[in-house]
N, C-alpha and C positions, 0 to 999 in steps of 0.2 A: 660333350667334346669341346675342347678349346681350339680355336683356329688362329694361327699367327701368320700375319702377312710379312714375310721376310725372316731372316735369321738374326737373332739378337747377337750383340757383341759379346755378351756374357750370359750363359744359361742360368736360369733360376733354380732348376732341379735337374739331376741326372735322369737319363731316359734309356729305354730299350728302343731301338730305331730300325726302321727299314726305309729304303729309298727307291723311288721309281716314279714313272708317269702315272701308273695305276689307271690307265684309260680302260674303262669298262668294268673295272674291279671284278675280274673274271675268276674262275675256279683256281687258277694259279695264284692270283693275288690273295684270294681268301685263304688258301693253304699257307701262304707266307704270314698273313696276319694271325692265323691260328697258332702257328709255331712261335711267332713273336710274343703273342699273348701268354702262351704257356711259360716261356722263360721270364717275361716281365713280371708276371704274378709271383713266380717262385723267388725272384730277386727283389720284389717290392718296388718295381719301377713303373712309371707310366708307359703305356703302349703308344709309341709315337711314329708318325709317318712323315717323311719329307717328300714333297712332290714339287713339280715345276709349272710355272705359268709365265710366259707361254711354254709349251713343251719344246725341247731342244730342236726338233726337226722343224717346228713352226718358226723358230728364230732364225735358223740357218738357211732354210729354203721354204719360205711360206707358200710359194706357188706349187711346190711338190710335196708338201706335208700331207700325210694321210688324213682322211676324214676322222673326226673325233667320234668315239663311241659314246662318250659321256661329256657333258658340259662340266665346268668346275663345280657348279651348284649340285648337279646330279652326283658327281664323284664324292663330294663331301657328305651328302646324305647317306650314300651307301657305306662309306667308311664309318660314319656314326653308328649305323645299324650293325656294323661288324664288331663294335666294341672298342674302337680306337679312342684313346683319351686325348691325344693332341695331334694336330696336323700343322706342319710348317710348310707354308707355300713360298717357295724360293723363286724370286723373280729371275728368270734366265735371260740375261742380257750380255752385252759384249764384255763388261767387266768380269762377270761371273765365268764366262767361257774362257777367260784368260787364266783362271786359277790353275797353278800346277798341282800335281798330285799331292805333294807334301803340304802345300798351302791349304788345299781342300780339307785335308785331314786335320791340320792344326787349327785353322780359323773357323771351319764350319762344324766339324764333328767334335773336336775337343773343346774349343772355347765357346762356340755359339750354342751347342746343344748338349755338352757334357755327356756324350754317349758312353754308356757302360757296357752295352751289348748291341752288336749290329748284325742285322741279317740282310743279305743281298742275294740277288738271283745269280745263277751259275754263269750268266753272260754279262755280269756287271762290269762297266768300265767307268773311269772317272778321271778328272783332271783335263787340262788343255789338250785338245786333239786326241782325247780318249787314251791318254798315255798310260794310265794306271790300270792294272789288272788285279785279280784276286791275290796272287802271290805278293805283289807289292803292298796291297791293302793289309794283308796279314802282318807283314813286317812293320808297317807304320802303326797298325793298331797295337801291336805288342809294345812298341816304343812309347805309345801315347797312353797306355794303361786301360785299354778296353778290349773285349773279346769280339771276334767276328766269325760268322758262319755263312757259308754259301748253301743255298737251297737248290736242290735239283729240280728240273722241270717237271711239271705236272702233266700227265698224259691222260686224255679222255677220248673214248671211242677211237683209239689207235692213233691219235694225233697230239702233238705237243700243243698245250693250251697257250695261246698268245693272242694279243690284240690284233695282230696282223691276220691270223687264221680266222678270227671272228669277223673281221671286216670282209674277208674273202667270201665267207658264207653268206653274209648279209647282201653283198653286192650281187651274188648269184641267186638271191631270193630264197636261200636255204635257211629259213627261220628255225626249223627244228634242229638243224645242225648247229646253228649259232647258239641256241638255247642249251645244247649239251655242253658247249665250251664255257658259256657264261654261268651256268648253273641256275638260270632263270630266263624267262622270255625277254627278248630285247624290248626296251621301252625308251620313250623320250618324254621328258617332263618340261613343262613351260607354262607361261601365263597366256590366258585367252585374250586376244586382242581384236580390235575392229578389223573387219575385212571389207571387201567391196560389195557385200550382200548379194552377189550373183546367185549363190546357192539357194537362198530363200526365195528368190524370184523364179527359179526353175523347179521348186518343190523339194529341194534338198538343203535345208539350212545347215550350216556347218559352224563348228567352233574352230577358229583360226589360232593355231598355237605358235607362239613366238619361238623361233629357232635361234638359240644363242650359240651358233657355230656357223662358220663360213660355208660348210656343206655337210650333208648328212651321209652316212655310210650305206644308205639304201634309198631306193626310189620305186615308185609304182603305186598300185592300188592294193589295199590290204584289209583283211578282216582284223578288227581290233577290239580291245576292251579298254575302257577309260576308268581310271581311279581318281578319287578326290571330290566326287560329287554326291557322295552318299555312302552308306555302310557297305554296299556291294558294287562291284565293278559293273559298268554299263556297256552293253554290246553296241557295236557300230561298224562302220566302214570308213576308211581313211584314204586320202590321196596325199602322197608326198612327192612333190616334183614342181616343175616350172609352169604347169597348166598351158600347154602349147596351143590348145584350142582357143583360149581367150586372151593369151598374152604372147606377143612375138618374142620378147626377151625378158621373161619373168624371172624373178628370183625364186629359189626353192621355198616352197610353202607347205606346211602341214595343216591339212583341213580334215576335220572329223565330223561325220554325220552320225548322230546318235539315234538309235531306233526308239520310237515311242517316247521321246523326251521333248518337253517344252518348257524351257526355263532360260532366264537370262543369266549368263555365267561370265560376262566380261570381267576381266581382272582376276579371275580365279586361277590358281595354279593346279593343273591336272596332269596326270600321267597317262600316256598312251602306250598300251602294251600290244605289240605286234604279234599276231597269232598265225596268220597265213597270208602269203602273197597270192593275189588273184590274177594279176596281169601287170605288164609294163604300162607306163604312161604312153599315150599316143595322141596324135592330133586328128580330130574328126573334121569332117567337111562342113558341119553345121552344129548349132547348139542342140537342135532336135536329135541329131545322131548321137551327140554326147549324152543327152538325157536318156535315150534308149539304152545305151550301154550302162549308164548308172543304175537304171532299173534292173538290168541283169546282174550287176555287181551286188546290189542290195539283196536281191533274191538269193544269190549264192551265199552271201553272208548269213542271212536268216536261216537258210537250210543248214549251214555249218553249226550255228548255235542250237538249233532244234535237235540235230543229230547228237551233239555233245550232251544236251540235257537228257535225251532218251538213254544214251549210254550210261550216264551217271545213275539214272533211276534203275536201270537193269542191274548195275553193280551192287546197288543198295538193297536189292530184293533177295 
């Protein structure tokens, strides 16, 4: 997969394109990519995605923008695994926000990307102040020599699949519900960085994961699996939050304690898959009280994995 930072003045090849934030790359996004891939292969065109950095809401109202489901790195990895050939990362800034609908089609879609076939969502808007709708897009596409199609929303478990709906499930601690809309367990990937070593001092050494986002869409204590440290995912328990017992005004931190693991992994990129929420983060009266609760959390997580292992064995007999 080729990644382009910005939109070229002139395209090198024509493409089949879809446009969006693609935050989370959920079931709805995957359905769009599958449809795009179907048409692109039939017409002999590369499968291309145009996305934005920062996302429009982050540009217009950074303090009110929703938490990202995926970092840019995570999004690109998932798009690669979905079979996308090209990703164009469009810098969303003041100049871009001023493009009128006609200029967006002529400068971006026609000149910069040489679009031959375009797929958009049923709620797609474009141009300054979101002035363009699908009716206008179809008219401009016809004049510019490419075809356009709108894809209806994907529904799962009786709900329209959207990044907003997934955030709501994660914030509520409904990891199973989020998984149904994502099509996979929610995960965060990042590099292991140095921490304050408190975990090791109290008997719970942790891998501290760098969070490449201003805030995460979930918080609390979780049962997790970690990928990237061997052929199989490793079981553990994770804390995602500001650690109120040890910090007065801490930044959000993701710390993972791996069961029965003893290795130096600083600098490694790992993926943390969230399986079940155990509880909300809370402030304890002392470190001893915190450790006692961590003992209970670890025991609950070990029981979870033991039960899952037993159930798999029963299904295989």
